[in-house]
N, C-alpha and C positions, 0 to 999 in steps of 0.2 A: 465531725461525727461517723462513730463505724458504720460497715456496711451493712445492710441487714442479712440477717441468718433464713428467713427466707421474707418473701415479697411475692403476693398472689395478687393479681388484677384481672376483675371481670368474670371471676371463676363461674363456671355454668355447670349444671347437670341436671340431667331430665331422664324421664324414666317412663316407658310405656305399661300403663296397667288395664288392663280388659279392654282395650282399645283408646284407653284417655291417656293425654300426656301430662306428666305430673313433673311440675318444675318447683325442683329441691332446692337448688342454690341459683340465684337469680342475677347473679353480676355481685360476687364478693369481692372485696377489696382491703387487703390487709397487708401490715408491715411489721415484721417483728426482728428488733435489736438483738445482737447480742447480749445474755445474762438475766434477757427480759423474760419474766414469767408472766403471762396471760391466762387469764378465764375465760372462757367459753362459753356464755350462759344459753340458754334454752329449752323447752320442753320437748319432752320425748315425742320424737319424731321431727324435729324442726330440722332435720339434716348437720347434727353437730359430726357424728360417727362419718358421713359421707365427704365432709369437710375434711378431716381427721385423715381420711383415705385418697383426698384427692394431694394433700401436702405430703403423705408419706411414701407417692408414688405407688401407690398399693394396686390401683385398677386404672384401666381405661375412661373413656368417653365423656372426658370434661370439656367443658372450652374454657377460653381465658387463657391466662398465662402464669404459671408455677415458677418459682425462680428459689433454686436451695442454693446457699452460699455463693449467690452470684451467678449461676449456672442454670440458663433456660432449660426446665424439665423436656420439654416437647423436642430437642436438640439429641436428648439421648435413646440410645439402645437398651435394648430389654437388658442386657448384660450393665449397661452403663448406670442406669437405673439403680439394677441389685446393689450395684457398689457405693451407689451413693448414699442408700440407704445404713449399709454396712459404716460406711466412714461418717457419714454426718448425722444420721438419726437415730432415736432409741424410741421403742414403744412401749407403754404401759396400759395393757387393757383391763377390763372390768374383772374378768376372771384370767388368771394367772399365766395360762397356757404354759405352764413348767413342764417339762419331759419326764413323765413320771418314772424311768428308770433309772434315772441320774439323781445324784446327790442335789442337795442347795448350791455346796459349793462348783459340781462340774456344771451344772444349768448356768452360771456366771463365765465359767471357764470356756463353754463351747465359743459363744457368739466371737470371742478374743482369736482361739484357734482357726474360726473361719476367716479370720483378718489378718491371718497369719503372724500371730502377737508368740512369741515364743514359749514355750508351756512353763516354762519357772517364772517368767513374767506375768503371766496370765494369772496363773494361780495366785501370787502377791497378789496382784490387782484383785480377784475376787477374795480374797483374804480380807482386803483394807476395808471394800464396801461391805460385806456382809458383817463386818464387826463393826464398824459404823452405825449399821441398824439394828445392832442390838443380837446379832445372831451366830457373834463367833464360837459359840456351845454349840451352834444347830448346824455346823456346815457339812456332817456327814449323815446327814438326816435328808432323806428322798419327801418329793412333797407329800404322800399320803401319812406321813408322820409329822407332819407340819400344821399348825393352826392356819385359818385361814388369814389372819394377818399376817404370820410368819410367809407362808407360801405368796403374798401380794407381796411383802420386804422384798424375798427372791427375786419378783418379776422386777422391780424398781431395781434391785443390783444389776440385774443381767441387763434393763436400758440403758445403763450406765456406764458398763463395764468398757465399750470403746470409745467414752471419753465423745458420745455426740456433741457436735454443737446446740442440737435440737431436741427436747424429749416433746414427742406428742404422747399425751395421756388422755383418755378416752374412760369417762366415769371411774377412775382407778380405786377407788374404794367405794363405790357403788353396791359391791356385794358383801359388804361387812357393815357388822352392827356398828350403831353409832360412836361407843366409844372406843372400840379398835379401829373405826376410820378415822377417828379424830386423831390419834396417836400415829398412825400408818400416812397419814398425809402431812401431821408437822415435819417426821421424817422424810416424806419424801421432798416437802419444801426445803428443809434443811441441808438436805444433802444435795439437791440440784443446785441451789445458790451456792454452796461450797465446791462444786465441781466449776461452775461460772457458766453452766449449759442454760440456754433457752430453753423456752417449756410455752406448748400452748394447752389448757386442759379443758377438756370438756366436762361440763360437768351443771347440775340445776341446782344446786346447794347456793344458796346465795352467800351464807356464813363462810365457807370454804373459799369461795368466790374473793371476798373483802381481805382476805391471808395474801390475797396476787399484788402483783403490780401494776396490775389493769384488768378492767373489764369489757369485754366487749358481748352482744347481744345477737344471737342468730333470730332475726323474726321474719317472716313469708320469704325468706331466701337469700335476703339480705343483712349485712350488721349493721345494729346500730350504737 
């Protein structure tokens, strides 16, 4: 059996609010294999985003163990964690967070240039991804010139630009109307599967969750 892309053991996270300790994650265990797409279900406020931030090495304060591609994240310094995110992880959020002064294709090229991909190869990769998402005629449009669904598809292409082993998606279609969300999510799954990436997708949508390989539920700080 192939080695896990992500393995978390006993993950915990607590916050202080008004002098009261709030335990958001209370010992989460999860293993995700290469190419596996996992739905993370749970109501708003259940800790789904907190869990994704932990796996994405986006903030500290977590207890337990997080392994990305076989590497213990606790052993990594700040620069190494940034390199881990760049080389192994892709992120899609509810809001696209595209750079407003750059075109669609430039938004997908930029993370590749940060990873030292040659400009010509980066542009070819960006065109390939955007074409696959039906945006071949919108490459030179800025985010303000794109619809909400188109903006989110550019964000998906950007997340996959550096061929991540793992994509972390936090309610990736939660800001779209139902019809657009269904189309974007279908394209997201098709592209992620085609790329061979694993994915952990936080959602509260049972129907979307059913289209993935496995469903886990976050309830009272633990997975069920």
